[in-house]
Structure formats: structure tokens, C-alpha cells
C-alpha positions, 0 to 999 in steps of 0.5 A, a space after each residue: 218412197 225415196 229413190 237414189 241416183 248417183 252422178 260423177 260430175 263437176 257440181 257446176 255441170 250437175 246443177 244445171 242438169 238437175 235444174 232442167 228436169 226440175 229435180 227435187 231432193 237432197 244432193 250430197 257428197 262425202 269428203 273423206 279427207 276433209 275440205 277447205 282446211 278441215 282435216 276430218 271427214 265431212 259431208 256436203 248437202 244441197 237441198 233442191 226444189 224444182 231444180 234450184 239449190 235452196 240450201 247448202 251446207 258442209 257438216 263435219 264428222 262431229 256434226 259441226 256446220 263448217 259452212 252454209 248457204 252461198 259460202 258452202 256452195 262457192 266452196 264446192 264449185 271448181 272441185 272437179 268431178 265428184 261422186 254425188 248422191 241424189 236422194 229424190 223426193 218427188 213431191 215434197 220440198 227437200 229437207 236437210 236433217 238438222 241437230 242444231 238450231 243454228 242450222 235454221 238460220 242458214 240461207 234457206 229462203 229461195 234459190 241462189 241469186 243470179 249474181 251468186 251463180 255468176 260468182 261460181 263460174 270459172 273464167 280462163 285467160 284468152 290472152 297472154 299477159 305481157 307488159 303492153 296489154 297489162 298497161 291497158 288495165 286498171 289496178 283491180 283488173 290486173 289483180 283479177 287477171 293474174 288470179 284467173 287460172 281456169 280453176 278458180 271461180 269468181 267467188 274464190 278470186 274475190 276471197 283471195 283478193 280480200 274483196 269484201 264485196 264480190 260485186 267488185 270482183 264480178 265487175 272486174 271479171 265482166 270488164 276483162 271479158 268485154 276486153 277479150 282478156 278472159 272467157 268462160 
């Protein structure tokens, strides 16, 4: 028997909560006006096993998969409180129904890595930018610092900077945190 629960929370707060209780099921939310430039309604689905996000995808109204895996999860972080529906499946691993063979190639093999979870965190500035403090920073650190606004997650900052390797952005964020420029 499948039960359903509803939550109105930010995803970055909801996933740790579900992880604590080792929840199984499919978490979903509807975007009536689209998401990330997509102008048609779409649904986001996150498959949970023992409280860990095992798979994630965003599917448009016409059935097209707009994003999957870690990319989809990064798009969902930082969107603020949303109405999330959890279809609880107590003893079986979560499955997300698919109508396309291409969906099986998305990230479905194990939980999201710690590095990816870090890239979903949202930093905020703890110091004001002034010329004297900015002189102490490397070029990459300055670029990252200027994009920190308390709303963007580390993954989005990396995308805005066109950094192919998120690890560079993550390293710059950690350095800025160590220097006291930003905090989480």
C-alpha cells in the first residue's frame, strides 16, 4: 500500500529530514509555469532509498526529460519553499515510471556524492566587498565572491562562471569560507 505525505519546504531542508528517517519513495513537485527556461508545465521527481536521493529527473508535459541525475537536483535546489508530495513505499526501492529507454541511462546508481551535496549548499557573504579586502583574493576567488548572493548554490555559481569542473568553484568557495569572506 502506497501512502502519501505532503511537505512545504525548501528541498535543501527536506532531503536531510527524509534522510534522518531513512524514507523510501518518490518525492515530486509540479512546476505549472515551467522551470529553467522551459515554458511548459513539468514535474520533478526524486527517487529515495533509505533517505538518500538515488535518482532525479525533471519531465516536461510532453514527456521529454529536461534534466536528470545531479544536474536536475542542482536545478531544484535554491528554489525556496515548494509543495512536495512524497509517495511512500515502505519496503521496495523507489521506481520512477519511464516511457523512454533513454531515462535508464540517467544517474541511478547510488546516492548523490558528498561533493555534489556540497555543490548544492548556498553560501552567503559574511564580509562586504571593498577594494582593500578584494586585493587579498585570487582572480577566481573574486569571481566566485561576486556571485555569492545568498540565493545561488555552489553548482549554479560554477555554471554562471562557465567552469566545466565544479571542483574548482567548490575549492574557491572553501578558500573564501576559510578566509571568512563567506559562510553557509
